[in-house]
N, C-alpha and C positions, 0 to 999 in steps of 0.2 A: 318467285322463290326468294327474292330479296327480303320480303316481309317475313317469310317463314324462317329464314336464317336469323333475323334479328329477334324473333320470339322464341327460338329454340331453348335458350337458357331458362326462361320462365316456364316453358312447357316441361322441361326435364325436372325442374324443381317441383312443380305441381304433381308430376307423375311420381316422383320419389316420395312426396308427402302422402299420396294416396296408396301407393303399392309398396313403399319401402325399398324399391329398387331404383338404381341409377342406370338409365338406358339411353345415353347420348348416342351410342352407336346405331341404335334402331332409328333414331330421328335423323341422324346424318345419312343413313342409307336411304331413308324415304326422301330426303332432300335431293340426293343424287338421282334417285329414280325420277322424281318430278322434273328435275332439270333436263334429263335425257328425254323424257316423254314430251316435254314442251318443244325441244328441238325436233323430234320426229314429227310432231303435229305440224310445226311450221314448215318443215320440208314437204310434207304431204299436201299442205295447203298451197304451197307455192306451185305445185303441179296441178292442183284442182282449180285454182282461180282462173287461169287462161281457158281451161275447158268450160268453166261456167259461163264465161262471157262469149263463147263461140269461136275462140281462136284455136283452131285444130291443126292448121298447116304450118309447119316450121319453115317452109320455103318462101313464105311471104311475111311482110311486116304486119303487125296488128294495126287495125284502123284506129283513128282518133277516138271513136266511140268505144271501142273495145278497151283502149288504154284508160279512158275515163272511168268505165265501169270497173276495171281492175282496181283503180285507185279507190273508188267508193267501197268496194268490197273489203279492201285492206283497212280502210278507216273504220268501217262498221265492225269488223272483226276485232280490231284493237280496242275500240270503244266498248264492245260487249265484254271483252276480257277484263277491262278495267272495272266495269260495273259489277261483274261477278266477284272480282277481288274485293271491291268495296263492300259488297254484301257479306262476304266472309269476315271482313274486319269488323263490321257492325255486329255480327253474331259471335265474335270471339269472346269467350266467357271470362277470361282473366282480365281484371282491372289492375291498375297500379297498386291499389290498396291490397288486393288479394295477393299479388306477387310479393309485396313487402311482408305481409303476414306469413305467407308460406316460407319466405326466407328466414323470418324470426323463429318459426316452428322448427325448421330444419337445423338452424344454428343451435337452438336449445337442445334438440335431440342429439346432436353431435357432441355437445358439451357433457351430456350425461353418460355417453358411451365410453 
């Protein structure tokens, strides 16, 4: 969500250039939803990971092997999320030049109104 928040201004400008509408509220609502969804997924994952490694009894401590497996699952999950985020950034269609051009077009449009 950090990258989404930093790109929101350029997204709103591009959206206004294409549609003629300014919709920051929709983007802010989507950011809030994604943030809450990430929290829910992490809470769900925190309950799923012990089950995946075979730790089912709350009355005994997990074994060293179970703790190690939990650690590896957490590392793999975080690494996978970073890779997915990196792919989204690579596929992000707006470049700095495009954002600057959009800003010039919108400024010119506002001056004529």
